[in-house]
C-alpha positions in Angstrom: 3.0 76.2 96.0 6.4 76.9 94.5 7.2 74.6 91.6 10.9 75.5 91.6 11.2 74.7 95.3 9.6 71.3 94.9 11.7 70.5 91.9 14.7 71.1 94.1 13.4 68.9 96.9 12.6 66.1 94.4 16.1 66.4 92.8 17.8 66.5 96.3 16.0 63.2 97.2 17.2 61.6 94.0 20.8 62.6 94.6 20.7 61.5 98.2 19.3 58.1 97.3 22.1 57.6 94.8 24.8 58.4 97.5 23.3 55.6 99.6 24.0 53.3 96.6 27.7 54.2 96.4 27.7 57.1 94.1 30.5 59.5 95.0 31.3 61.3 91.8 28.8 63.2 89.6 29.7 64.7 86.2 27.7 67.7 85.2 27.2 69.6 81.9 25.8 73.1 81.8 22.1 73.5 81.0 18.9 75.1 82.4 16.4 72.3 82.5 18.8 70.3 84.6 19.1 73.1 87.2 17.3 71.2 90.0 19.6 68.3 89.7 22.8 70.4 89.3 22.0 72.5 92.4 21.1 69.4 94.4 24.3 67.7 93.5 26.3 70.8 94.4 24.7 71.0 97.8 25.3 67.3 98.7 28.5 67.0 100.7 28.8 63.3 99.9 29.4 64.1 96.2 32.4 65.3 94.3 31.2 67.3 91.3 33.0 67.4 87.9 32.0 69.6 85.0 32.6 69.8 81.3 31.0 71.7 78.5 31.1 68.8 76.0 28.6 66.0 76.9 30.3 63.4 74.8 33.5 64.0 76.8 31.5 64.2 80.0 30.1 60.7 79.5 33.6 59.4 79.0 35.0 61.3 82.0 32.4 59.5 84.1 33.4 56.2 82.4 37.0 56.7 83.4 36.0 57.6 87.0 34.0 54.4 87.2 36.8 52.3 85.8 39.4 53.5 88.3 37.1 53.8 91.4 35.0 50.6 90.8 32.0 52.7 91.9 28.9 53.9 90.1 29.2 57.4 88.7 26.3 59.8 88.0 26.0 62.1 85.0 23.7 65.1 84.8 22.8 66.7 81.5 20.0 69.0 80.2 17.4 68.0 77.7 17.7 67.6 74.0 20.8 66.5 72.0 22.8 66.8 75.2 21.4 63.5 76.1 22.2 61.9 72.7 25.9 62.9 73.1 26.2 60.4 76.0 25.5 57.5 73.7 29.1 56.3 73.0 29.8 56.2 76.8 26.6 54.2 77.4 27.6 51.7 74.7 31.1 51.3 76.1 29.9 50.9 79.7 27.4 48.3 78.5 30.2 46.2 77.0 32.8 46.6 79.7 30.7 46.8 82.8 31.3 50.1 84.4 28.3 51.5 86.3 27.0 54.8 85.0 23.8 56.5 86.3 22.4 59.0 83.7 20.2 61.7 85.1 18.8 63.3 82.0 16.6 66.4 82.6 13.6 66.5 80.3 10.7 68.7 79.3 7.4 67.7 80.8 5.1 65.5 78.6 3.0 68.4 77.3 6.0 69.9 75.6 7.1 66.8 73.7 6.2 66.4 70.0 4.6 69.8 69.7 7.5 72.0 68.4 8.7 73.1 71.8 12.4 74.2 72.0 15.0 71.6 73.0 12.3 68.9 73.5 13.0 65.5 72.0 11.7 62.0 72.7 14.2 61.0 75.4 12.5 57.9 76.8 14.2 54.9 75.3 16.7 57.1 73.5 19.5 54.6 74.2 17.6 51.6 72.9 18.8 48.3 74.4 22.2 49.6 75.5 21.4 50.6 79.1 21.0 47.8 81.6 17.9 49.4 82.9 15.8 52.6 82.5 13.5 54.5 84.9 11.2 57.1 83.4 10.2 59.3 86.4 7.0 61.4 86.4 6.9 65.1 86.7 7.7 66.0 90.4 4.5 65.9 92.4 3.6 65.9 96.1 0.9 63.4 95.2 3.6 60.8 94.7 5.1 59.7 98.1 8.8 60.3 98.6 9.1 56.6 99.6 8.0 55.6 96.1 10.8 57.8 94.6 13.6 56.4 96.8 12.4 52.8 96.7 12.2 53.0 92.9 15.7 54.3 92.7 17.0 51.8 95.2 15.4 48.9 93.4 16.9 50.0 90.1 20.4 50.4 91.6 20.1 47.2 93.5 19.6 45.3 90.3 22.3 47.1 88.4 25.1 44.5 88.2 26.9 46.4 85.4 26.4 49.0 82.7 24.1 52.0 82.6 21.0 53.0 84.5 19.1 55.7 82.6 16.9 57.9 84.8 14.8 60.4 82.8 13.8 63.3 84.9 11.1 65.7 83.5 10.9 69.1 85.2 8.2 71.8 84.6 9.1 75.5 84.9 9.8 77.6 86.8 13.2 76.2 87.5 14.6 79.1 89.5 13.4 80.8 92.7 14.0 81.3 96.4 13.5 78.2 98.4 10.4 78.2 100.6 8.5 75.6 102.7 6.9 73.9 99.7 7.3 70.1 99.9 9.0 70.2 103.3 6.5 67.8 104.8 6.8 65.6 101.7 10.5 65.4 102.2 10.2 64.8 106.0 8.0 61.9 105.5 11.1 59.8 105.0 11.8 60.3 108.7 15.3 59.4 110.0 16.4 58.2 106.6 17.8 61.6 106.1 20.1 61.2 109.1 21.2 57.6 108.2 23.6 56.4 105.5 21.6 53.4 104.3 19.3 52.9 101.3 15.6 53.0 102.0 15.2 49.6 100.2 18.1 47.1 100.2 17.8 44.6 97.5 20.2 41.7 98.1 21.1 38.9 95.7 22.9 35.8 96.6 26.5 35.9 95.6 29.2 33.3 95.6 31.1 30.9 93.5 29.7 27.6 92.2 32.6 25.2 92.6 33.0 22.9 89.6 32.7 19.4 91.0 35.1 17.9 88.5 37.8 20.5 89.0 40.1 18.0 90.7 40.0 16.0 87.4 40.5 18.9 85.0 43.4 20.4 86.9 45.4 17.2 86.2 45.1 17.7 82.4 47.0 19.9 80.0 45.4 23.4 80.1 46.0 26.9 78.7 45.0 30.1 80.4 44.0 33.2 78.5 43.8 36.5 80.4 41.7 39.3 79.0 40.6 42.5 80.7 40.9 41.9 84.4 42.0 44.0 87.5 45.6 44.4 88.7 45.0 42.3 91.8 43.3 39.6 89.7 46.2 39.7 87.3 48.8 39.0 90.0 46.7 36.3 91.5 46.0 34.6 88.1 49.7 34.6 87.1 50.7 32.9 90.3 47.8 30.4 90.0 48.8 29.5 86.4 52.5 29.1 87.3 51.7 26.6 90.0 49.3 24.8 87.7 52.0 24.5 85.1 49.7 25.9 82.4 50.9 28.5 79.8 49.3 31.9 80.3 48.6 34.1 77.3 48.0 37.6 78.7 46.4 40.6 77.0 47.7 44.1 77.3 44.9 44.8 79.8 45.4 41.6 81.8 47.9 43.1 84.2 49.4 39.6 84.6 52.9 40.7 83.7 52.4 38.7 80.4 54.7 35.8 81.3 54.6 34.8 77.7 55.2 38.2 76.1 54.6 39.1 72.4 52.0 36.4 72.0 50.4 38.2 69.1 53.7 37.7 67.2 54.7 34.1 68.1 51.2 32.6 67.9 51.9 31.1 64.5 51.8 27.5 63.2 54.7 26.3 65.4 53.1 27.6 68.6 49.6 26.4 67.6 50.9 22.9 67.1 52.1 22.8 70.7 48.9 24.4 72.0 46.8 21.8 70.2 47.8 19.4 72.9 45.7 21.4 75.4 42.7 19.5 76.8 41.1 22.5 78.4 41.3 26.3 77.9 40.2 28.7 80.6 39.8 32.3 79.8 39.5 34.9 82.5 38.0 38.2 81.4 36.9 39.3 77.9 37.8 41.7 75.2 41.1 40.4 73.8 43.2 42.7 71.7 45.7 40.7 69.6 44.5 39.6 66.1 46.5 36.3 66.1 45.5 35.6 69.7 41.9 36.0 68.7 42.5 33.8 65.6 44.0 31.0 67.8 41.3 31.4 70.4 38.7 31.0 67.7 40.3 27.9 66.2 41.4 26.0 69.4 39.8 22.6 69.7 40.2 21.8 73.4 37.7 19.3 75.0 36.3 22.2 77.1 36.5 25.9 77.0 35.7 27.8 80.2 35.2 31.5 80.4 35.2 33.2 83.8 34.2 36.8 84.5 31.9 38.6 86.9 30.0 40.1 83.9 27.1 38.3 82.4 26.8 37.4 78.8 28.8 35.0 76.6 31.9 37.2 76.0 33.1 34.6 73.5 32.8 35.6 69.8 34.0 32.1 68.8 31.0 30.4 70.6 33.0 27.5 72.1 31.4 24.5 73.7 32.1 24.6 77.4 31.2 26.6 80.5 30.4 30.2 81.0 31.0 30.8 84.7 29.8 34.1 86.2 31.9 34.8 89.2 34.5 37.2 90.7 37.8 36.0 89.4 39.7 36.2 92.6 37.0 34.2 94.5 36.9 31.6 91.7 40.6 31.1 91.9 40.4 30.7 95.7 37.7 28.0 95.3 39.6 26.2 92.5 43.1 25.7 93.9 45.9 24.7 91.5 47.7 21.5 91.6 51.5 21.9 91.5 52.9 20.6 88.2 55.8 21.4 85.8 55.0 23.3 82.7 53.8 21.0 79.9 54.6 23.5 77.2 58.0 24.8 78.2 58.9 25.4 74.6 56.5 28.4 74.5 58.6 30.2 77.1 61.6 29.8 74.9 59.7 31.0 71.9 58.2 34.0 73.7 61.6 35.1 75.1 63.2 34.8 71.7 60.4 36.9 70.1 60.7 39.6 72.8 64.4 39.8 72.0 63.6 40.1 68.3 61.1 42.9 69.0 63.7 44.8 71.1 66.3 44.5 68.3 63.8 45.5 65.5 62.8 48.7 67.4 66.2 50.3 67.8 65.1 53.2 65.5 63.1 55.9 67.1 59.4 55.7 66.2 56.0 54.3 67.0 57.1 50.7 67.4 60.0 51.7 69.7 57.8 53.8 71.9 55.3 50.9 72.2 58.0 48.3 72.9 59.7 50.4 75.5 56.5 51.8 77.1 57.4 50.1 80.4 60.4 52.3 80.8 58.2 55.4 80.8 55.8 54.3 83.5 55.7 56.3 86.7 56.3 54.6 90.0 53.0 53.8 91.8 51.3 55.1 88.7 49.0 53.8 86.0 48.7 53.5 82.3 45.9 54.3 80.0 46.2 52.9 76.5 44.3 54.2 73.5 42.8 52.3 70.6 43.6 51.5 67.0 47.3 50.9 66.2 48.9 52.0 69.5 47.2 49.3 71.7 48.0 46.6 69.2 51.7 47.6 69.1 52.0 47.6 72.8 50.1 44.3 73.1 52.4 42.7 70.4 55.8 44.2 71.3 55.9 45.0 75.0 55.9 43.3 78.4 54.2 45.3 81.1 54.9 44.9 84.8 52.6 42.4 86.7 50.0 44.2 88.7 50.6 47.6 87.2 47.2 49.2 86.6 46.3 49.4 82.9 43.1 50.9 81.6 41.5 51.3 78.2 38.2 51.4 76.3 38.3 47.9 74.7 34.6 47.2 74.7 33.6 49.0 71.4 37.3 49.9 70.9 36.3 53.4 69.5 38.6 56.4 69.4 35.9 58.7 70.8 36.4 60.0 74.3 39.9 58.6 75.0 41.3 61.8 76.5 38.2 62.3 78.7 38.3 58.7 79.8 42.0 59.0 80.8 41.1 62.2 82.7 38.4 60.3 84.7 40.8 57.4 85.5 43.4 60.0 86.7 40.8 61.9 88.8 39.4 58.9 90.5 42.8 57.4 91.6 45.0 60.5 91.9 47.9 58.5 90.7 50.6 59.6 88.2 49.1 58.6 84.9 50.7 58.0 81.5 48.1 58.0 78.7 49.1 57.1 75.2 46.9 57.7 72.1 47.1 58.4 68.4 46.8 61.8 66.6 43.3 61.2 65.2 42.1 60.1 68.7 43.5 63.3 70.1 41.8 65.4 67.5 38.5 63.5 68.0 38.4 64.4 71.7 40.5 67.6 71.7 37.9 69.6 73.6 38.6 67.3 76.6 42.1 68.7 76.9 40.2 71.2 79.1 39.7 68.3 81.7 43.5 68.0 82.0 44.1 71.5 83.4 44.9 72.2 87.0 45.7 68.6 88.0 47.4 68.2 91.4 49.0 64.9 90.3 51.2 64.5 87.2 49.7 63.3 84.0 51.5 62.7 80.7 49.4 62.6 77.6 51.7 61.0 75.0 50.3 61.6 71.5 51.9 59.4 68.8 51.4 61.4 65.6 51.7 59.1 62.6 49.6 61.5 60.5 46.3 59.7 60.3 44.7 56.4 61.1 47.7 54.3 60.0 46.2 51.1 61.3 44.3 51.2 57.9 47.7 50.9 56.2 47.3 47.2 56.7 44.2 47.1 54.5 44.6 45.7 50.9 43.3 48.8 49.3 44.8 51.1 46.6 47.1 53.7 48.2 45.2 56.7 46.9 41.8 55.3 48.2 43.4 54.3 51.4 44.7 57.8 52.1 41.5 59.6 50.9 39.0 57.4 52.7 40.8 55.6 55.5 44.0 57.1 56.9 42.9 60.7 56.4 46.2 62.5 57.1 45.6 65.8 58.8 49.1 67.3 58.8 48.8 68.8 62.2 50.7 69.0 65.4 49.4 69.6 68.9 51.6 72.5 70.1 48.8 75.0 69.6 46.2 72.8 71.2 48.4 72.5 74.3 48.9 76.2 74.4 45.2 76.9 74.0 44.4 74.8 77.1 47.5 75.9 79.1 49.3 72.6 79.1 53.0 72.0 79.0 54.2 70.7 75.7 57.3 68.8 74.5 58.1 67.3 71.1 61.1 65.0 71.5 63.0 63.9 68.5 64.7 60.7 69.8 64.3 58.2 72.6 66.7 59.9 75.1 64.8 63.2 74.7 61.5 61.4 75.2 62.7 59.6 78.3 64.0 62.9 79.7 60.8 64.8 78.9 58.6 62.1 80.6 60.9 61.9 83.6 60.7 65.6 84.1 56.9 65.5 83.8 56.7 63.2 86.8 58.5 65.7 88.9 55.7 68.4 89.0 52.0 68.6 89.2 49.9 69.2 86.1 49.7 67.8 82.6 52.4 67.6 80.0 51.3 66.9 76.4 54.2 65.1 74.7 53.9 64.6 71.0 56.0 62.1 69.1 56.1 62.7 65.4 56.8 59.5 63.5 56.9 58.2 60.0 53.3 57.3 58.9 53.7 53.6 58.2 56.8 52.8 60.2 54.8 51.1 63.0 52.8 48.9 60.7 55.9 48.1 58.7 57.8 47.0 61.8 54.9 44.8 62.9 54.8 43.1 59.4 58.6 42.5 59.5 58.5 41.0 62.9 55.7 38.7 61.9 57.7 37.5 58.9 60.8 37.0 61.1 59.0 34.9 63.6 57.4 32.7 61.0 60.8 31.9 59.4 62.7 31.2 62.7 
């Protein structure tokens, strides 16, 4: 019996079972122990294979692919610390709901805890962060193939969101010429191999529970909050709220068009006094960005607070009294039609419009705030936007107004700066749309190895790095300047021209707005990636935000 051949047949069955569950992309890191899985993936015509030498970046590449495709994405890594490097992506997917399927190759049990090379305890390595885990046995013909496929089908059928970790031990030898070993074992699945359906189909009841008192609530004064939702949901929700006559406060990732822009600036005492009249607040989607939006959300005292999202869990850090409704947002809106009414808080529109004009006037000088405020002017037609974390996402959320229905992506679950370039690469690969990704300089340094994923793209991608020389979001902390620089902002005094050259990317460093607009416009005219670096004064973005907040308070 050939162990290497049966390892391959076992792995091929795993990969084929996953394709029946909607997996179309698989991200692969190099490694020997994972050879059966890697070769099986490469031979499966239903799969598109992506590779990267950095497992942390690989996990985020898969995350981006899952975000943009809406499908589960598989990841194959070898044993040892390669597995541990997937942890940040596992955490993010658990918070934001993308489906990742981790296929982690492992040493067989007899090599664990005995000093064997590259052998660690992989079972349960991700603690409570995966939605589910399957610890497969060593491949054996004594285990029926139908057990293997039904185990995987059951696990995938129950995966509503987040990560499924499948640990796959393989004994050596891992290499060899394929022979007849295990052919009958594989053939025992019969015509399953010629079908396109899972062996076991687990079906759960779906639908929307209609709120019986909706006809009463829709006659009251309400406020709509839009968190992270899809582009189609954003358009639908904006139209729904407009008919209902309820003010809509939209996050940067809401894709609603933010009908009340700059909410994180104008949500001060004056606006809060108006919003206190609300009898019901309905939030669609989670993970809000704006600090003042979150403060108002936490303090609002409406009679009821409803939160609607397809993901499970509370998603409400303020723990309001009300209803947590697990449902697809579009379906919920269809089943809870609005009642046409004039806006009960028209003064908020006046306030938001005036604040947007103030933001436009305050950001005339070229810098971080101006780029954030004018980001809509840089967006490609029929494209998409990926927004990084820390200061850049807060500035865009507070200062800009993005087009309704324009796809916007970000990692706003754990809100880390790890893996932002690789996540953007995954979003770009899954959709094949022109993509503008904007991140800070420390974020770019943190994931610099993933610039390798941006080479040889057939569709334009612009990576806009706003270099404010460190983590300037920490400039807002009430710490001594010396301590703040040494322990928080960590200025690195670098530029990314050499990084772009190392990975063969086009590079531009515009000095003013017209140059930036020209550089971005030219980038959309050809395939490939352009890294555009905007060098700005370190604290100018934070200072602009502070000044605007003071202006809004006093007007």
